[in-house]
Structure formats: C-alpha cells, structure tokens
C-alpha positions as CSV (number, residue, x, y, z in Angstrom):
1,X,-79.2,-43.0,-57.8
2,X,-82.1,-41.8,-55.7
3,X,-81.6,-39.1,-53.1
4,X,-83.3,-39.1,-49.8
5,X,-84.5,-35.9,-48.2
6,X,-81.6,-34.2,-46.4
7,X,-79.0,-36.3,-48.2
8,X,-76.4,-34.2,-50.2
9,X,-76.1,-34.7,-53.9
10,X,-73.0,-36.2,-55.5
11,X,-72.0,-32.8,-56.8
12,X,-72.2,-31.3,-53.3
13,X,-70.1,-34.2,-51.9
14,X,-67.3,-33.6,-54.5
15,X,-67.3,-29.8,-54.0
16,X,-64.9,-28.6,-51.3
17,X,-64.3,-25.0,-50.7
18,X,-60.7,-24.4,-50.1
19,X,-60.9,-20.7,-50.5
20,X,-63.8,-18.5,-49.2
21,X,-64.9,-17.4,-52.7
22,X,-63.8,-20.4,-54.8
23,X,-65.7,-21.1,-58.0
24,X,-68.1,-24.0,-57.8
25,X,-67.4,-26.7,-60.4
26,X,-69.0,-26.1,-63.8
27,X,-69.4,-22.4,-63.3
28,X,-67.4,-19.8,-65.1
29,X,-68.5,-16.8,-63.0
30,X,-69.2,-16.6,-59.3
31,X,-69.8,-13.6,-57.0
32,X,-66.5,-12.4,-55.6
33,X,-66.8,-9.0,-53.9
34,X,-63.0,-8.5,-54.2
35,X,-63.1,-8.7,-58.0
36,X,-66.0,-6.3,-58.7
37,X,-64.5,-3.1,-60.3
38,X,-65.1,0.0,-58.3
39,X,-66.3,1.7,-61.5
40,X,-69.2,-0.8,-61.8
41,X,-70.2,-0.3,-58.1
42,X,-70.1,3.5,-58.5
43,X,-72.1,3.6,-61.7
44,X,-74.7,1.2,-60.2
45,X,-75.1,3.4,-57.2
46,X,-75.4,6.5,-59.4
47,X,-78.1,4.9,-61.5
48,X,-80.0,3.8,-58.4
49,X,-79.8,7.2,-56.9
50,X,-81.1,8.9,-60.1
51,X,-83.9,6.4,-60.4
52,X,-85.1,7.0,-56.9
53,X,-84.9,10.8,-57.0
54,X,-86.9,11.0,-60.2
55,X,-89.3,8.1,-59.4
56,X,-92.5,10.1,-59.1
57,X,-93.9,12.6,-61.4
58,X,-95.1,15.9,-60.1
59,X,-98.4,17.7,-60.4
60,X,-98.2,20.2,-63.2
61,X,-96.0,18.1,-65.5
62,X,-97.1,17.3,-69.0
63,X,-97.6,13.8,-70.5
64,X,-94.1,13.6,-71.9
65,X,-92.5,14.5,-68.5
66,X,-94.8,12.0,-66.7
67,X,-93.8,9.3,-69.2
68,X,-90.1,10.1,-68.7
69,X,-90.5,9.5,-64.9
70,X,-92.9,6.4,-65.0
71,X,-92.1,4.8,-68.4
72,X,-94.6,3.7,-71.0
73,X,-98.3,3.9,-69.9
74,X,-99.8,0.6,-68.9
75,X,-103.4,1.4,-69.7
76,X,-105.3,4.2,-71.2
77,X,-108.6,4.6,-69.3
78,X,-109.9,7.2,-71.7
79,X,-111.6,10.5,-71.2
80,X,-114.1,11.4,-68.5
81,X,-115.2,14.9,-69.3
82,X,-112.1,17.1,-69.6
83,X,-110.0,14.5,-67.7
84,X,-107.9,11.9,-69.5
85,X,-106.9,9.0,-67.2
86,X,-103.8,7.0,-67.9
87,X,-102.4,4.1,-65.7
88,X,-98.8,3.4,-65.0
89,X,-96.9,0.8,-63.0
90,X,-93.6,2.1,-61.6
91,X,-91.5,1.7,-58.5
92,X,-93.8,-0.8,-56.9
93,X,-97.0,1.2,-57.3
94,X,-99.9,1.3,-59.6
95,X,-100.4,5.0,-60.5
96,X,-103.5,6.5,-62.1
97,X,-102.7,10.0,-63.5
98,X,-105.5,12.4,-64.4
99,X,-104.5,14.8,-67.1
100,X,-106.5,18.0,-67.8
101,X,-105.4,19.7,-71.1
102,X,-102.3,17.4,-71.2
103,X,-101.1,18.4,-67.7
104,X,-101.1,16.1,-64.6
105,X,-103.6,17.4,-62.2
106,X,-104.1,14.3,-59.9
107,X,-102.1,11.2,-59.3
108,X,-103.4,8.2,-57.3
109,X,-100.9,5.7,-55.8
110,X,-101.7,2.2,-54.7
111,X,-99.9,-1.1,-54.3
112,X,-100.5,-3.7,-57.1
113,X,-101.8,-6.2,-54.5
114,X,-104.1,-3.6,-53.1
115,X,-102.7,-4.0,-49.6
116,X,-102.7,-0.8,-47.5
117,X,-99.9,1.7,-48.0
118,X,-97.4,1.9,-45.1
119,X,-96.4,5.0,-43.3
120,X,-93.0,4.8,-45.2
121,X,-94.8,4.4,-48.6
122,X,-96.8,7.6,-47.7
123,X,-93.6,9.5,-46.7
124,X,-91.8,8.4,-49.9
125,X,-94.7,9.4,-52.2
126,X,-95.0,12.8,-50.5
127,X,-91.3,13.5,-50.6
128,X,-91.1,12.7,-54.3
129,X,-94.3,14.7,-55.1
130,X,-93.0,17.8,-53.4
131,X,-91.9,20.5,-55.9
132,X,-88.4,21.8,-55.4
133,X,-88.2,23.9,-52.2
134,X,-91.6,22.8,-50.9
135,X,-92.6,20.6,-48.0
136,X,-95.9,18.9,-46.9
137,X,-97.8,19.9,-43.7
138,X,-100.4,17.5,-42.3
139,X,-103.6,19.4,-41.9
140,X,-106.0,16.7,-40.8
141,X,-108.9,15.4,-42.8
142,X,-112.6,14.5,-42.7
143,X,-114.1,11.2,-41.5
144,X,-110.8,9.6,-40.6
145,X,-109.0,10.7,-43.8
146,X,-105.5,12.2,-43.6
147,X,-104.7,15.4,-45.6
148,X,-101.5,17.3,-46.3
149,X,-101.1,20.7,-48.0
150,X,-97.9,21.6,-49.9
151,X,-96.1,24.7,-48.6
152,X,-96.6,26.6,-51.9
153,X,-100.4,26.1,-51.6
154,X,-100.6,24.6,-55.1
155,X,-101.1,20.9,-54.2
156,X,-102.8,18.7,-51.6
157,X,-102.6,15.0,-50.7
158,X,-105.4,12.9,-49.4
159,X,-105.1,9.5,-47.8
160,X,-108.7,8.1,-47.4
161,X,-109.5,6.1,-44.2
162,X,-109.5,2.9,-46.2
163,X,-105.7,3.2,-46.4
164,X,-105.2,1.7,-49.8
165,X,-104.5,4.7,-52.0
166,X,-102.9,8.1,-51.7
167,X,-104.0,10.9,-54.0
168,X,-101.8,13.9,-54.8
169,X,-103.6,16.7,-56.7
170,X,-103.7,20.3,-57.8
171,X,-105.8,22.3,-55.3
172,X,-108.1,23.4,-58.2
173,X,-108.7,19.8,-59.5
174,X,-112.3,18.6,-59.3
175,X,-113.2,15.0,-59.8
176,X,-115.4,14.5,-62.9
177,X,-118.9,13.3,-62.1
C-alpha cells in the first residue's frame, strides 16, 4: 500500500485516543505526567540546579577543580612559555583555559558554531565566574571592547568588539608572545 502525502497511515487510522494519555499501540511506555513519581521530578531538578551552579570554573582553581567543573579535557594545546592551554567543551561553550603553574589564570568562552555571544550568555558567564561574595562592574573598554572588573579586584573580563568570545582572567595574567 502506498501512501500519498498528507494521507494518514494504517496505524494512525486504527489508533483512537479514548483517554487523554492513553498508550499508543505497540508501546509499553508513554509519557503520562500524572504517573511520574515526585521523587524523580525532585531529584532531576536538584541535579539540574547543581549542574548549573557549578557550570563554570573560576580563576584561581587548579586543574583538578577545573576538570571537576568542565569534565575531561577535549584537547591539550600544549605549553606556550609558562602557560599550558587546555580546551574543554561544556554547557554549550568551547572553553580554552590557560594554566600557569597548574592554576587557571585565564578562561576564554565561545560558542562551538563561533556565532556571537548573546547578552544573556555574557551575563551567565560573568555570574558563574564571580567568586563567592563578589560582583562584576562594567568599566568600559578600548576600541569598542567591553570590560568588567570583579569587585575583589582579582579578576577582569574582556569582551572584544568582534563579539565571539569572552575572556575572564586574573588581573596579573599576561598573554604569552
């Protein structure tokens, strides 16, 4: 039997829903919001909340702490002078972490498709990169760049005018040449 575009299949013709959440034929499980145990919903929400609050590493953390937040490294870019660069993919971002003496000194965030970061992306990254009890203050930038300083004075964030990456770094960090 050949079907024409827009014509229902034989299975669809035989399937009548008498109850709003009746099981379709041939399936043993079907989504029924009334049968999901509250314990499962609560535990799922807890896991999601924990994952989003610890999603981004913080400047000053060591390699083990960064790995605990981002997961296994995606690529090791090697050493450039005293800086060891490791790439991660986590939470919808590609993240390049620059370690100096095993401590995170700079983290660059970009989208995997290299599209520009949105204002919400920037707010999320800054919020997660703030140490406990600190905030970010926008201080302007040079040549169309945006810049933020962390309230404890130990970190800064730079969003270059190109708009594709946000860098959070220790204020003493110097890019290797």
